[in-house]
C-alpha positions as a Markdown table, in Angstrom:
| # | Residue | x | y | z |
|---|---|---|---|---|
| 1 | Met | -5.2 | -43.0 | 44.2 |
| 2 | Ile | -3.7 | -40.3 | 41.8 |
| 3 | Lys | -0.5 | -38.5 | 42.6 |
| 4 | Ile | 0.5 | -35.6 | 40.3 |
| 5 | Arg | 4.1 | -34.9 | 39.3 |
| 6 | Arg | 4.0 | -31.2 | 38.3 |
| 7 | Ser | 6.1 | -30.1 | 35.3 |
| 8 | Lys | 7.8 | -27.3 | 37.4 |
| 9 | Glu | 8.9 | -29.9 | 40.0 |
| 10 | Arg | 10.8 | -32.1 | 37.5 |
| 11 | Gly | 14.6 | -32.1 | 37.4 |
| 12 | His | 16.1 | -29.7 | 34.9 |
| 13 | Ala | 19.3 | -29.3 | 33.0 |
| 14 | Asn | 20.2 | -26.8 | 30.3 |
| 15 | His | 23.4 | -27.5 | 28.5 |
| 16 | Gly | 22.8 | -24.8 | 25.9 |
| 17 | Trp | 22.3 | -27.2 | 23.0 |
| 18 | Leu | 20.1 | -29.4 | 25.1 |
| 19 | Asp | 17.3 | -28.2 | 27.5 |
| 20 | Thr | 15.8 | -31.2 | 29.3 |
| 21 | Arg | 13.3 | -32.0 | 32.0 |
| 22 | Tyr | 13.6 | -35.2 | 34.1 |
| 23 | Thr | 10.4 | -36.7 | 35.4 |
| 24 | Phe | 12.5 | -39.3 | 37.3 |
| 25 | Ser | 16.0 | -39.3 | 38.7 |
| 26 | Phe | 18.5 | -39.3 | 35.7 |
| 27 | Ser | 22.1 | -38.3 | 35.1 |
| 28 | Asp | 23.1 | -35.6 | 37.7 |
| 29 | Tyr | 19.5 | -35.2 | 38.9 |
| 30 | Tyr | 18.7 | -37.4 | 41.9 |
| 31 | Asp | 15.5 | -37.5 | 43.9 |
| 32 | Pro | 14.9 | -40.7 | 46.0 |
| 33 | Gln | 11.2 | -40.1 | 45.9 |
| 34 | Phe | 11.2 | -40.2 | 42.0 |
| 35 | Met | 13.3 | -43.2 | 40.9 |
| 36 | Gly | 10.6 | -44.4 | 38.5 |
| 37 | Phe | 7.1 | -45.8 | 38.7 |
| 38 | Arg | 6.6 | -49.6 | 38.4 |
| 39 | Asp | 8.6 | -50.7 | 35.3 |
| 40 | Leu | 8.7 | -47.1 | 34.0 |
| 41 | Arg | 12.2 | -45.8 | 34.7 |
| 42 | Val | 12.7 | -42.6 | 32.6 |
| 43 | Ile | 10.7 | -39.9 | 31.0 |
| 44 | Asn | 12.9 | -37.2 | 29.7 |
| 45 | Glu | 11.5 | -34.3 | 27.8 |
| 46 | Asp | 14.3 | -33.0 | 25.5 |
| 47 | Phe | 14.5 | -29.8 | 23.5 |
| 48 | Ile | 17.6 | -30.0 | 21.2 |
| 49 | Glu | 19.0 | -27.1 | 19.2 |
| 50 | Pro | 19.4 | -27.5 | 15.5 |
| 51 | Asp | 22.4 | -29.7 | 14.3 |
| 52 | Gln | 23.2 | -30.8 | 17.8 |
| 53 | Gly | 23.1 | -34.2 | 19.5 |
| 54 | Phe | 24.4 | -37.1 | 21.4 |
| 55 | Pro | 27.8 | -38.6 | 20.3 |
| 56 | Lys | 28.2 | -42.4 | 20.3 |
| 57 | His | 27.4 | -43.9 | 23.7 |
| 58 | Gly | 26.3 | -47.2 | 25.1 |
| 59 | His | 23.3 | -48.7 | 26.9 |
| 60 | Arg | 22.4 | -52.1 | 28.1 |
| 61 | Asp | 19.4 | -54.0 | 29.7 |
| 62 | Met | 16.8 | -51.3 | 29.0 |
| 63 | Glu | 13.8 | -50.9 | 26.6 |
| 64 | Ile | 14.3 | -47.4 | 25.1 |
| 65 | Ile | 11.4 | -45.6 | 23.4 |
| 66 | Thr | 11.7 | -42.3 | 21.6 |
| 67 | Tyr | 8.4 | -40.4 | 20.9 |
| 68 | Met | 9.0 | -37.6 | 18.4 |
| 69 | Ile | 7.0 | -34.4 | 18.9 |
| 70 | Ser | 8.6 | -31.9 | 16.4 |
| 71 | Gly | 11.8 | -31.7 | 14.4 |
| 72 | Glu | 13.7 | -34.8 | 13.6 |
| 73 | Leu | 16.5 | -37.0 | 14.9 |
| 74 | Ser | 19.1 | -38.9 | 12.9 |
| 75 | His | 20.0 | -42.3 | 14.6 |
| 76 | Arg | 23.0 | -44.6 | 14.0 |
| 77 | Asp | 23.8 | -47.7 | 16.0 |
| 78 | Ser | 26.1 | -50.7 | 16.3 |
| 79 | Met | 23.4 | -53.0 | 15.0 |
| 80 | Gly | 23.8 | -51.3 | 11.6 |
| 81 | Asn | 20.7 | -49.1 | 11.7 |
| 82 | Gly | 20.7 | -45.6 | 10.3 |
| 83 | Glu | 17.3 | -43.9 | 10.4 |
| 84 | Thr | 15.8 | -40.5 | 10.7 |
| 85 | Ile | 12.9 | -40.3 | 13.2 |
| 86 | Lys | 10.2 | -37.7 | 12.4 |
| 87 | Pro | 7.1 | -36.4 | 14.2 |
| 88 | Asn | 4.5 | -39.1 | 14.8 |
| 89 | Glu | 7.1 | -41.8 | 14.6 |
| 90 | Val | 8.1 | -44.1 | 17.5 |
| 91 | Gln | 11.5 | -45.7 | 17.8 |
| 92 | Arg | 12.0 | -48.8 | 20.1 |
| 93 | Met | 15.5 | -50.0 | 20.9 |
| 94 | Thr | 16.2 | -53.0 | 23.0 |
| 95 | Ala | 19.6 | -52.4 | 24.5 |
| 96 | Gly | 19.9 | -55.9 | 25.9 |
| 97 | Thr | 23.5 | -57.1 | 26.0 |
| 98 | Gly | 24.7 | -53.7 | 24.8 |
| 99 | Val | 24.2 | -51.2 | 22.1 |
| 100 | Leu | 26.3 | -48.2 | 20.9 |
| 101 | His | 24.3 | -45.4 | 19.3 |
| 102 | Ser | 24.3 | -41.7 | 18.4 |
| 103 | Glu | 21.5 | -39.2 | 17.7 |
| 104 | Tyr | 21.7 | -35.7 | 16.1 |
| 105 | Ser | 18.9 | -33.2 | 15.6 |
| 106 | Ser | 17.5 | -31.6 | 12.5 |
| 107 | Pro | 20.1 | -29.4 | 10.7 |
| 108 | Thr | 17.6 | -26.5 | 10.6 |
| 109 | Asp | 14.9 | -26.9 | 13.2 |
| 110 | Lys | 14.7 | -27.4 | 17.0 |
| 111 | Thr | 13.8 | -30.9 | 18.0 |
| 112 | His | 11.3 | -31.8 | 20.7 |
| 113 | Leu | 10.9 | -35.4 | 22.0 |
| 114 | Leu | 10.2 | -37.7 | 24.9 |
| 115 | Gln | 12.8 | -40.3 | 25.7 |
| 116 | Ile | 11.3 | -43.2 | 27.7 |
| 117 | Trp | 13.1 | -46.1 | 29.4 |
| 118 | Ile | 11.3 | -49.2 | 30.6 |
| 119 | Leu | 12.9 | -52.0 | 32.6 |
| 120 | Pro | 12.9 | -55.2 | 30.6 |
| 121 | Glu | 11.4 | -58.4 | 31.8 |
| 122 | Glu | 14.8 | -60.0 | 31.7 |
| 123 | Asn | 18.4 | -58.9 | 31.3 |
| 124 | Arg | 20.9 | -59.8 | 28.6 |
| 125 | Leu | 18.3 | -59.9 | 25.8 |
| 126 | Thr | 19.5 | -59.8 | 22.2 |
| 127 | Pro | 19.6 | -56.1 | 21.1 |
| 128 | Gly | 16.9 | -55.0 | 18.7 |
| 129 | Tyr | 15.5 | -52.0 | 16.8 |
| 130 | Glu | 12.1 | -51.0 | 15.5 |
| 131 | Gln | 10.6 | -47.8 | 14.1 |
| 132 | Lys | 7.0 | -47.1 | 13.1 |
| 133 | Leu | 4.8 | -44.2 | 12.0 |
| 134 | Phe | 1.6 | -43.6 | 13.8 |
| 135 | Ala | -0.4 | -41.1 | 11.8 |
| 136 | Ala | -1.7 | -38.1 | 13.6 |
| 137 | Glu | -5.3 | -38.8 | 12.6 |
| 138 | Gly | -5.0 | -42.3 | 14.1 |
| 139 | Lys | -4.5 | -40.8 | 17.6 |
| 140 | Gln | -7.3 | -38.3 | 17.3 |
| 141 | Gly | -10.1 | -38.9 | 19.8 |
| 142 | Lys | -8.9 | -42.3 | 21.1 |
| 143 | Leu | -6.1 | -44.1 | 22.9 |
| 144 | Lys | -3.9 | -45.5 | 20.1 |
| 145 | Leu | -1.7 | -48.4 | 21.2 |
| 146 | Ile | 1.9 | -47.5 | 20.1 |
| 147 | Ala | 4.0 | -50.0 | 22.1 |
| 148 | Ser | 3.2 | -53.3 | 23.8 |
| 149 | Arg | 4.7 | -56.7 | 24.6 |
| 150 | Gly | 4.1 | -58.7 | 21.4 |
| 151 | Gly | 3.5 | -55.6 | 19.2 |
| 152 | Asp | -0.3 | -55.8 | 19.4 |
| 153 | Asp | -2.4 | -53.9 | 16.9 |
| 154 | Gly | 0.6 | -52.8 | 14.9 |
| 155 | Ser | 2.4 | -51.3 | 17.9 |
| 156 | Val | 6.2 | -51.6 | 18.4 |
| 157 | His | 7.2 | -54.6 | 20.5 |
| 158 | Ile | 8.7 | -54.1 | 23.9 |
| 159 | Asn | 10.1 | -56.8 | 26.2 |
| 160 | Gln | 7.9 | -55.9 | 29.2 |
| 161 | Asp | 4.2 | -56.2 | 30.2 |
| 162 | Val | 3.4 | -52.6 | 29.5 |
| 163 | Lys | 1.0 | -51.0 | 27.1 |
| 164 | Leu | 1.7 | -47.5 | 25.9 |
| 165 | Tyr | -1.0 | -45.4 | 24.2 |
| 166 | Ala | -0.9 | -42.0 | 22.6 |
| 167 | Ser | -3.9 | -39.7 | 22.2 |
| 168 | Val | -4.8 | -36.3 | 20.9 |
| 169 | Leu | -8.1 | -34.8 | 22.0 |
| 170 | Ala | -10.2 | -31.8 | 21.0 |
| 171 | Glu | -11.5 | -29.5 | 23.7 |
| 172 | Gly | -14.3 | -31.2 | 25.6 |
| 173 | Lys | -13.6 | -34.7 | 24.2 |
| 174 | Ser | -12.9 | -37.6 | 26.4 |
| 175 | Val | -11.5 | -41.1 | 26.4 |
| 176 | Ser | -11.9 | -43.8 | 29.1 |
| 177 | His | -9.8 | -46.7 | 30.1 |
| 178 | Asp | -10.5 | -49.6 | 32.5 |
| 179 | Ile | -7.6 | -50.6 | 34.7 |
| 180 | Ala | -7.5 | -54.3 | 35.5 |
| 181 | Asp | -7.1 | -55.5 | 39.1 |
| 182 | Gly | -3.6 | -55.1 | 40.3 |
| 183 | Arg | -2.5 | -52.8 | 37.4 |
| 184 | His | -1.3 | -49.2 | 37.5 |
| 185 | Ala | -1.1 | -46.3 | 35.1 |
| 186 | Trp | 0.9 | -43.2 | 34.3 |
| 187 | Val | -0.3 | -40.3 | 32.3 |
| 188 | Gln | 2.2 | -37.9 | 30.7 |
| 189 | Leu | 0.8 | -34.7 | 29.2 |
| 190 | Ile | 2.6 | -33.3 | 26.2 |
| 191 | Ser | 0.5 | -30.3 | 25.4 |
| 192 | Gly | -2.9 | -28.7 | 26.3 |
| 193 | Ala | -4.8 | -29.4 | 29.5 |
| 194 | Leu | -6.3 | -32.6 | 30.7 |
| 195 | Asp | -8.7 | -33.7 | 33.4 |
| 196 | Val | -7.9 | -37.1 | 34.9 |
| 197 | Asn | -10.7 | -38.3 | 37.2 |
| 198 | Gly | -11.1 | -34.8 | 38.5 |
| 199 | Tyr | -7.4 | -33.9 | 38.6 |
| 200 | Thr | -6.2 | -31.2 | 36.2 |
| 201 | Leu | -2.9 | -31.7 | 34.3 |
| 202 | Glu | -1.1 | -29.0 | 32.3 |
| 203 | Ala | 1.7 | -29.4 | 29.8 |
| 204 | Gly | 4.6 | -31.4 | 31.2 |
| 205 | Asp | 2.7 | -32.8 | 34.2 |
| 206 | Gly | 2.5 | -36.5 | 34.9 |
| 207 | Ala | 0.2 | -38.6 | 37.1 |
| 208 | Ala | 0.9 | -41.9 | 38.9 |
| 209 | Ile | -2.3 | -43.9 | 39.2 |
| 210 | Ser | -2.9 | -46.9 | 41.5 |
| 211 | Glu | -6.0 | -48.5 | 43.1 |
| 212 | Glu | -8.3 | -47.0 | 40.4 |
| 213 | Thr | -10.5 | -49.2 | 38.3 |
| 214 | Lys | -11.6 | -46.7 | 35.6 |
| 215 | Leu | -10.1 | -43.5 | 34.2 |
| 216 | Lys | -11.8 | -40.8 | 32.3 |
| 217 | Leu | -9.5 | -38.3 | 30.5 |
| 218 | Thr | -11.1 | -35.1 | 29.2 |
| 219 | Ala | -9.4 | -32.3 | 27.3 |
| 220 | His | -9.8 | -28.7 | 28.5 |
| 221 | Glu | -8.0 | -27.4 | 25.3 |
| 222 | Asp | -7.8 | -28.3 | 21.6 |
| 223 | Asn | -4.9 | -30.5 | 20.6 |
| 224 | Thr | -4.4 | -31.9 | 24.0 |
| 225 | Glu | -1.7 | -34.6 | 23.4 |
| 226 | Phe | -0.6 | -37.2 | 26.0 |
| 227 | Leu | 0.8 | -40.6 | 26.6 |
| 228 | Phe | -0.9 | -43.2 | 28.7 |
| 229 | Phe | 1.0 | -46.2 | 30.2 |
| 230 | Asp | -0.8 | -49.3 | 31.5 |
| 231 | Leu | 1.6 | -51.0 | 33.9 |
| 232 | Lys | 1.7 | -54.1 | 36.0 |
């Protein structure tokens, strides 16, 4: 069973400095039919104007992943981390018992990113931070693991039984993935056009997948980039 979440149906807020699309209910956007999918709670697609950002604010009991698409984001937090996140880098922050942090975009360029929240396997974890580069060529033509419980294959570690992959496909190229019994998947298309077992996704679309045993994902355009979540 595959259910498509079309880009144009997502929640939307434009604050001038921040133009954002909400796949699931978030902030002032509320839709009881889209409160998340399995342990996946948030996928926000953010477009941030140059030299703008989020002042210091707090989170707790959430695994937060930032996937950078373009531009850059300067991060500071109460754990003492001060990093700049650039394209092809992934940041993981375990909010746990509580973290204060701030983020500001590139001084000169518009910043485009996906912010992802995953429910942790338990609350009140010790806060943590991790950031890694996943070279563009490493995602070409395959599903590259970028986040997992245990940090398998060089991925960032998250405290939940989720595997998150990134991929970039040339037109006509495909990747396949076997879904274990009782597991589910979510596909989030960043750019291009993608066929998922006969369903066509366009940029910004997502797909909730259950009761499927095998997926074939085929690009209809060059530089088709997407994220793939394998969920319990």
